[in-house]
N, C-alpha and C positions, 0 to 999 in steps of 0.2 A: 418732142412728141407730146401731143395733147393728152390731157387726162381723160381716162375712160372710166365710166361707172363700173363698179365691180360686177354687177349683174349683167353688164353688156360686154364684158371683156371675154373674148374667145381665146382659149389656150389649148395647147396640144398635149395629148398623152405622150409619155416617153416613147420615142421611136415611131410615132404615128406621122403620116404625111401631112403637109401643111393644109391639105383640103379637109383634114379631120378636126380642125380647131372648132371648139364648141364652148358656149358660155356655161357657167355654173347652173343657172336655172334649167338649161337644156339637159345637162347631165343628170340633175336631180329628177328630171321627168322620166328617166329610164325606168325607175321603179317608183310606184305611187305609195308613199308612206302615209298610213292613216293618221299619224300624229301631225304630219304637215297639214292635214285637213281638219285639225282641231280635236281629234280623239285624244283622250287622256289615259285610259287604261288603268284607272285607280279603283274600279268597282263602285264608284260614287257618281261621277259625272256621266250623264246619259250620252253615250257615244253613237247612238243609232244614226242620227242625221249625218254626222261627220263621216262615218264609215260608208254610208250609202252614197254620199257625195263623191267620195274617193273612188268607189266602184263605178259610178256613172261616168266620171271623168275618164277613167281607164278605158271604158267601152268606147266613148266618143273619140278618144285619142288613138284608137287603133288596137286596143287590147294590150295585154302584158301582165305585169305582176302588181298586185296590191299587197303591200307588206305590213305586217303587224309586229312591231317590236314587243318585247316581253311586257306583259301586263294583263290585267283582268278587265276586259272590256264589257261595260254594262250596255246591253242591247235590249230594247223594250219592244221591238217590232221585227217582223221578218225582214231578212236581207234579200234583195232581188238582184240577181246577176243575169240579166237578160235585157233584150231590146226589141222593139217592134220592127225595126228596119235594119239595124246593124248586126252583122254576124261575125263576131271576132271572139277569140278565146281570152278568158281572164283566169289567172291563177291567184288564189288567195294563199299567201305564204306567211307562216308565223315563225317565231324564233324558237319554238319547241313546244310540244304538246303539254309538258309539265309546267311551263312558265308563260303560256300564252292562251288565255281562255276567251272564247267568243261564244257565249251561250245564246245562240240564235238559230232559227230555222232558215236555211239558205237554199234558194231555188231560183228558177227562171221567172218566178212570179206569174207563170202562165203566158208570158209574152212569146211572140212568134219565134224569136231566136234565143235559145239557151246558150249563154256565153260562159257558163261555169265549166271551165276546162280542168281545173284541179284545185284540191285543197291539200295543203302540205303543212305538217308540224303545227297544227292548231288543235286546241282542246275544247270539249264541252258542247259542240254544236250538234244539230241534226240537219239532214239535207236530202234533196232529191236530185239525182243526176239523170239527164237525158241527152246531153251532148255526146255524140259518138267518141269513143276512146278517152273519155274523162277518167281521172284517177284521183285516188285519195291515198296519201302516204304518211305514215308516222303520226297519226292523229288519235284523239279520243272522241267518241261520239255517244250520245245518250238519246233514248227514245223521246220523241217530241214531234211537233209539227202535225200535219194532217194524218189521221189514223194511227198516230203513235208509232211511227217507224223511224228508227234512228238514221239509217242509211238506205235510201230507196234507189237502187240501181236496176230495178226490174224492167225499166223501159230504156235503158242505156246500153246500146250495142258496144261490146268490147270494153266495158269498164274494167279498170284494174285497181284493186284495193289491197294495200300491203301494210303490215305492221301497225294495224289500227286496233285499238282496244276500246272497251266501254262496258255498259251494263244496261239492263232493262229498267223499267220504270218503278219497281217496287221491291220490297224485301220479301224473303220467302215466308209464306204463311199458308197453312192448310185451310182449304175452303170447304170441302165436303168429301164424303167417303167414296163417291164415284170417281173422283180424281184428286185424291189427297196429295199433299206435298206442295210443290212449287206452282203457284198460280200466277198468270199474267192478268192484266186489266185490259179487257177488250181484245185479246189475242195480239198483243204488240209484237212487232218484228224488230229485232235489232239491225239485221242486215238482210236486204232482199236483193238477190242476184238474178239477172235475166239473161237473155241470149248472149252467149260467148263472153260472159263476165267471168273474171277470175278474182278470187280472194286468197291471199297467202299470208300466213303468219299472223292472223287476226285472232283476238280473244275477247269473248263476251263472258265475263266471270260471274257476276251476280245480278240479281234484280228481277228474276221471274219473267223474262221474255218468253213468248210462246208462239213461234219458236225464236231462238236466237238467230239462226241462219235459215233463210227460206230460198230455195232454188226453183226456178221455173223457166219455161222457154227451152231453147235448143242450145246445148253446149255450155251451160254454166259449170264452173269448177270451184271446189273448195279444197284447198291444199294446205296441210300443216297448220290448221286452225284448232281452236279449243273453246270449250264452254262448260259451265257448270251452274247448278242452282237455277234451273229453268223448268218451265212446263215441258218444253221440247227443246233440245239443242239444235238439231238439224231436221228440217222437214223438206223432203224432195217432192215437188208437185204442189207448191203452195206459194202464194205471193199476193201483193196488192192487185185488186181487180183493175184491168187496164182503163176502165171508164170511171168507176167510183173510187178507186184506191183502197177499198175495204179489203183486208186480208181474207182470202178464200182459196178454194181449190183451183190451181192453175197447173196444167200438165207440164211435166218436165221430160224432155227427150234428149238422150245422149249426155246427161249430166254426170259429173264425177265428184266423188267425195273420197279423199285420200289423206292418210296420215293424220286423222282427226283424233284429238284426245278429249274425251267427254266423261263427266261424272255427276253424281248427285242430282239427277233430274227425273221427272216423271217418265220421260222417254228420251233416249239419247240420240238415236237416228230413226226417223219415221219416213218410210217410202210410201207417201200418201197417194201419188199418182205418177209412177215412174216407168218410162219405157226406154229400153236401150241404155240404161245407166250403168255405172261402174263404181263399185265401192271396194277399196283395197287398203290393207295395212292400217285399219283404224283401231284405236285403243279404247275399249269400253271399261269404265271403272266406276266405283262409287259403292260405299257400304250400305247406305240406306237413305231415306228421304229427309224430311225436315228435321233439323236439330231440335233438341228438347229444351227450349228456353224456359219452360214453365216448371222446371224443377225436376230433379231425379225422383226415383221411387224411394219413399221413406219407410214403407212397411208393406209386408205381404203376409196374408194369412190364408189358410185352407180349411174348408169344411165340406164334407159330403160331396166331393167331386167338383167343387167350385173354388177357385182362387180369387181372393179379393186384393186389389192393389190400391195403395194410398200414395199419392204423389205429394212431394214437398212443395206445395203451391198449386194453383189451378192448372189443370192439364190442358184445357182449351180444346179437347176432343169434341167434335159435334155430337149431339144427342143421337142415340141409336147404337147400332152394332157396326164395328169397324175392325178390319184386320190390322194388327200392329206387330211390332217386333219387340221382344224383351231382350235387351242388350246385355246378356250375361251368358255364362257357360254352365250354370248349375241346373238342378233338377226342377226348377220352376218353369223351365221350358217344356212345351209339349214334346212327347217322345218323337224323335225323328225330324223335328223342325223347330225353328226359332219363332215361327209365326204363331200368333194367338188370335182368336176371334173374341174381341173385347166388347162388352156391353157397358155403356156409361151409366153409372148409378148416382153420380154426384159430381160437383165441380172438381173434387180432388180424388175421386174414386172410380174404379171400373172393375168388372169381374170378367173371368173367362173360365171355360171348362177345363178341368185338370183331373183326370181320373184317379191318379195315385197320389197319396200324400207325399209331398216333397220334404227335403231337409228343411230345418228351421231357417228362416230368413236371417242372414247375418251381414249382408253388405248393402251398400247404397247403389242401386242399379238405375238404368234409364229405360225409357220407352221411346219408340220412334215409329214413323210410317215406313213401310218398305218402298223401295223403288219399284214402280209398276213394271216397266219394260226397258230393256236396253236397245233392242232393234225390233221395230214393228214394220210389217209389210201389209199394205191395204190393196192398192192396185199396182201390180208389178208385172211387167212384161219385158221379155228379151233382156234381162238384166243379170249382171254378174256380181256376186259378192264373194270376196276372197280374202283370206288371211287376216281376219279380225281377232284381236285378243280380248276375251271376255273374262277378265279377272275379278270383276265386281261381284259382290255377294248380296244376299238378302233381297233379291228382286222377285217379282211375281213370276217372270220367265225371262230368260236371256233373250230368246228370239220368239216373237209372236207372229205366227203366220196365219192367224185366224181373224184378228182385228174386230173382235166383237161381232163376228158373223159377216163382216163386210168384205172378206177376202175375195179377190179376183186375180188369179195368177196364171201366167202362161209362159212356158219356154224359158225358165230361169235356171241359173247355176249358182249353187252356194258351196264353197269349198274351204276346207281347213278351218272350220268353226266348231268350237266345243264350249258352249256357254255353261258356266258353273251352275246356273239355275235352270238349265234345260230348255225345252221347246214346248210352246203351246201350238198344237197342230190343228188344222181344220178338221172338224168332225171327230177328233180323238180326245178322249178324257178331258172334256171341258170346252173344246172348240165347238162352235155352233155353225160355221159355214160348211159347205159341202166338202167331203173328202176328195172330190174330183180336183180340188185345188192342189192337192199333193202332186198330181201328175204335172203340175206347172213347175216343179222343182227337180233338179238333178243334184242329189247330195253326194259330195265327194270328200272323203276323209273327214266327215263330220261326226263328232261324238256328243256326249252329254245325254241326259235322261229326258224322257217325256214327262214333264212335271208341271201340271197346271197348278195354279195358285190354290193353297189350302189342301192339296192332296199330296201324299207321300210320293217320293220319287219312284218312277217305273224305270227299271234299268233297261231301256230300249233305245236303239238308234232311231233317229227321226225318219229314216227310210223304212219301208216295209209295212206301212199301215194301210196302203191302198187295197181296194178290192178290184177284181178283174173288171167289174162294171165301171170303174173310175178311169180306165185307160182310154187313150185317144181313139177316135173313130166311132164313138158312141154318143155323140151329142154333148161331149164334155167341154167343148170350147177350146180344147188343146190342139195344137198342130199335129198332123199325122192321122193314122199311123204310117210310118215309113220305115224302110229297111234299116235294121240296127237299133231302133229305139229300144231302150231297156228300162225296166222298172222292177221293184220288189213288191210282191203282193202277199197278202195274208190268207187268201182263200183259194189257192191253187187246187186243181182237181184232177191233174194228170201227173203222176209222180215220175213217169218215164222221162229221162233226159231227151230233149228233142220232141217230147210229146206235146200235142196241141191242146191248149186249155180251152174249156167250154166257157164262152162269154156271151151273156152273163151266166154265172154258175147256177144252174137249177138245183144242184145238190148241196150248195153252201159248203164248198170244200174248205179244208183247214190247212192245206200245205203252204208253208212259207217259202216261196220260190222267187228266184230272179227269172223274169221272162223277157223275151226279145221278140219283136215283130219280124216274122219271116214271110216275105212276099210270096215265095213259092208255095208255102203251106197255107197262105192266106189266113194266118192266125198268129197268136202269141204262143211261143214254144218255151218250154222250160230249158234254161241254160245254167242254172245255178241253184 
């Protein structure tokens, strides 16, 4: 038998038919290894061209897997997984997100065909997915690329992202009193989900993304994910603009957020523009806002109704007046609240009103910003919120249904929610939007006080603050009235059970009744 060069010798796999004999180069071609194309992975050699050449060959060879052995691959330009004429799928597969780093922005490069089918077990990248059914599994991602979005799947139909971790682009740092606490740079998004996208088991822990997760389009779902230390953890009705890519309001329809764990952020879930959405089984937690890296309190004094605080190092509180938390349990707190309204008097000092002389200062305490809100609702329609655990403390309000006067709510249900820090309601004790928005909510088994920021708790259920003139059928924008609609009102004027209420009430009644629309009576009747 004549000698055959090794790279020309065709051999069989065990048990394979004779027709399956292949050469070694042919076998190695099944998976494109970036090291075969000259990549080194030592964080010193520039591997950009080598990796791009491997990707290009994979596309022109019919698609498949581009493999990254363990290593830290230095990449100095964007990686393009796309082609002007060829439409095949390419999977970028690493050896493990903790041992395989490719710090690059990965996308189709704007070419006609997005060939990026999957990224698996790779760390440190950012990317844009547009190929239908693309997926990301067991990776780490960081904000980068256009508009500072780590994973942009907002235009990828049916994307699936699982067990992927990462962070935003910066550390936690207070910026101003209007939005103290965790700030993002240019509203970065860690993960943007679009139509029918699903993210499961993902976590964005630190770095000040705002938001960490953005949901838009129809049918996006976030399941068993978590986040902390952000401007906002989840914003429903937000994402990159389809044309410019700049993060902005993008309506969300039929989206789901379930089994989410969130803490220590300015806002934990924000329904910015949500219709027909579903929130269930979410866990809201977090004691307070930004940690106090600028030193604990070293001394406190009191004189004539004013407490003076000295911190052990510069406090870094912006000039002016700010609401803070004193993290202690003694009488230096204001009566009935841990919140104080502090006025900055120097780099290491601030004061706050305190009517009664407290006990002598004996311990080293801390100051902090409060968490502004746990759940906020701006534009919310036909949405169900059920079974959330709000064990966090020290926030402005657990549930904000006013949204700085921007509330627009219709036909929603909220059930089994009892925020520790109460409710900020439209038009009630601090809310500035119309109380007619209350008719957009059906409260079921909801507890907690109505407690706006800086005001002592009012022991009241969130239901029962509406006026008769807020009810449907009077230009409120709410659906109805229709048979069986029920609300609680605070100005009822007919105490007889079954008695028809006068709407609007010319006599400003004071009865706190449950009323129901009765078609036969053509009015709201008392039923409770």
